[in-house]
N, C-alpha and C positions, 0 to 999 in steps of 0.2 A: 891672747884669747880675750874676747869681749864678754862682758857679763850679760846675763839674760835681761831682756827688757821686761818691764812690768806689763801684765795683762790688764788692760783697762777695765774689762768686764768683771774681773774677780779680785784684782789687786794682787794676784799671785805672780810669782816670777814665771816668765815665759821661757821655754827652752828655745835657744837660738837656732832656728831653722832645722830642728830635729825632725827627720822624716821617718815615718812608720808605714810599712807595707802590710796590709791586711788581706789575707786570702781566706774566704769562706764562701761556700756555695749558697748560703742562706742570706738573701738580701737584708732581711731584718737584723741579722747579727752584724753584718758589715755596717749598716746604718747606725746601730747602737754604738759600736766601737768607734766609728768615725766621729760621732757627736761628742762622746766622752773625751776622746783624744784631742779633737780640734778645740774644744773648750779649754783645754790645758795649753793650747798654743802649738801643738804639733801639726806638721804638714802630713796629711794622710793620703795614700793611694790605695785603691781597692782592686782586688782581683777576684774573679768568680770561681776560680779553681787553681790547683797547684801549677798546672802548665802555664796558665796566664801569669801567675806570680813569678815563675822563673823567667818568662819573657820580659816582664816589666822591670824586674829588679835592677838589671845593669844600668838602664837609663835613669831610673829614679834614685838609685844609690841610697837605699834606706839605711838608717842607723839601727833599726830594729825591724824584725818581721814577726807577725802574729799569724799563725796557721791553724786552721781547723784541721783536726785529724782525719775526718771523714769527708773527702771531697771527690768529685769525679775527675777523671783523666789522671791526675797524680794526687794521691792522698797526702796528708800532712807529713808523714814520715818520709816518703819518697821526695817530696818537695824540699824538705830540710836537707836531705842528703845531696840533692842536686845543687842547692844553693851553697852548701859547704864546699863543694868542689870548685866554686868560683872564688878566686883568691880574695876579692874584695869583701866576701861574706864569710870568710873562714872563722872569724872570731866575733862577729856581731851577735847580740842577743837574739835568739829565736824562741818565741813563746808558743807552746802548743795549747790549743783550745780543745778540750775533751767534753763530749756530751755527758759522760759519766765516768767515775773512777775505774770501773771494771774494764773499760776500753783502753786504759793506760797501761802500757808495758814499760816498766822502768828500763829494762834491757834495750828495748827498741828505741826508747827516748834517748838513751845515752848513745847508742850506735848512730842514730840519726843526727845527733848534735844539738838537741834542744837544750836551752838554758833553763827553762822553767815551764810549768804546766798550770793552766787555770781550768777549772771545771765550770761548765755552764749550768745554770744561769750565772753570769758573771756580775758580781757586785761592782758598781762604778768605783766605789772607794778602793776595793781590792785591785782593780785594774790600774787605777792611778798610782797606787802604792808600788805595785809590781814594776810598772814602766819606769817610774821615778828611780826605784832602787837599781834597775838594770842599766839605765842611761845615766 
């Protein structure tokens, strides 16, 4: 395994080609997450909803998935369940994004296979720490 290459813009270690799939129906949320993660050296792909995330995941082969819980077509819980049924995604980290703590059901989170949950608004520092810890 090769060591991470330095990120020239920050001097920080860059994750070697680590790919993260983000699914959120709010463009502003996707753009914020993308900006934070790309500045850390991650390769990011966006999906506008859960169905699109499930479609894109096999070709993109993400090392991590970040899912908004409230999305059209497939919500975050259903998307996580669908991804966990695909062998390649059975054990990768899947992070839930919740608008508020009351919307989070620990039982549903466990059943869907989520690894962690972040509550919006997301602190860039907290996002970076969470992603680093899980990858």
